[in-house]
C-alpha positions in Angstrom: 107.2 183.1 157.9 109.8 181.2 159.8 109.5 179.8 163.3 110.9 177.2 165.6 108.8 174.8 167.6 109.2 171.6 169.6 107.1 168.7 170.8 108.1 166.0 173.4 106.5 162.6 173.7 107.1 160.4 176.7 107.5 156.9 175.2 107.6 155.2 178.6 104.1 156.3 179.5 102.7 156.8 176.0 101.8 160.4 176.4 103.0 164.0 175.8 105.8 165.0 178.2 103.6 167.6 180.1 105.7 169.5 182.7 109.1 168.9 181.1 111.5 171.8 181.4 113.2 172.9 178.1 115.8 175.6 177.6 116.5 177.2 174.3 120.0 178.5 173.8 121.8 180.4 171.0 125.4 179.2 170.5 127.9 182.0 170.2 130.7 182.1 167.7 133.0 181.0 170.6 130.8 178.0 171.2 129.4 179.5 174.5 125.6 179.0 174.9 123.4 182.0 175.7 120.0 181.2 177.1 117.1 182.7 175.2 114.2 181.1 177.0 113.4 178.5 179.5 109.9 177.0 179.6 107.7 174.2 180.9 105.8 172.1 178.3 102.0 172.1 178.4 99.6 169.2 178.6 100.2 168.5 174.9 104.0 168.4 175.3 104.4 171.7 173.5 105.3 175.3 174.4 102.5 177.6 175.4 102.2 181.0 173.6 103.3 179.9 170.1 106.7 179.2 168.6 110.0 179.3 170.5 111.3 181.7 167.8 109.1 183.6 165.4 109.7 185.6 162.2 110.9 188.6 164.3 113.3 186.6 166.5 114.6 184.0 164.1 118.3 184.5 163.1 120.7 182.3 161.1 122.9 180.5 163.5 123.5 177.5 165.7 121.1 176.7 168.6 120.6 174.2 171.3 117.5 172.8 173.0 118.1 171.3 176.4 115.5 168.9 177.7 115.4 168.1 181.4 114.7 164.4 181.0 115.8 162.9 184.4 113.9 165.6 186.4 110.8 165.0 184.3 110.8 161.2 184.8 111.7 161.5 188.5 108.7 163.9 189.0 106.6 161.2 187.3 107.6 158.7 190.0 110.0 156.7 187.9 112.8 155.2 190.0 116.0 156.2 188.3 119.5 155.1 189.1 121.8 157.8 190.5 123.2 159.2 188.4 120.5 158.8 185.8 121.4 157.3 182.5 119.9 160.4 180.7 119.9 163.6 182.7 119.6 166.5 180.3 119.4 165.9 176.6 120.9 168.6 174.5 120.0 168.8 170.8 122.3 171.1 168.7 120.9 172.3 165.4 121.4 175.0 162.9 119.0 177.5 161.3 120.1 178.4 157.8 116.8 179.9 156.5 115.0 182.4 158.7 111.9 181.9 156.6 111.8 178.2 157.2 109.8 176.2 159.7 112.1 174.3 162.1 110.3 171.7 164.2 112.5 169.7 166.7 110.5 166.9 168.2 111.9 164.6 170.9 110.8 161.0 171.6 112.1 160.0 175.0 112.3 157.4 177.7 114.6 157.2 180.7 116.9 155.0 178.5 116.8 156.4 175.0 115.8 159.3 172.8 115.3 160.1 169.1 114.8 163.4 167.2 114.4 164.5 163.6 113.5 167.7 161.7 109.8 167.6 161.8 107.3 169.4 159.7 
């Protein structure tokens, strides 16, 4: 059964990014995003309540996860320049197989980020 999940690790502090806000959007054929869900990551840097999309809600298409990086680090007491180098980090990706497991992890600091298709 297909599903979409995410996990965020704070590389500056060496811990999960508990409290980071994440928005999941579906990208329309016209390129306009439609917000599906906004959530706050739990103590493990993951979404509470299971996957972001599950077998019933997965659909072939283009999606975007938007991670509120500057707000997260600012709330952790990190002194950031204004404007912050990284504010919101959008990751655009496609779902081609609704039976597949799509995991989109984010490794992030105030100055850099990395992602990949996880397992």
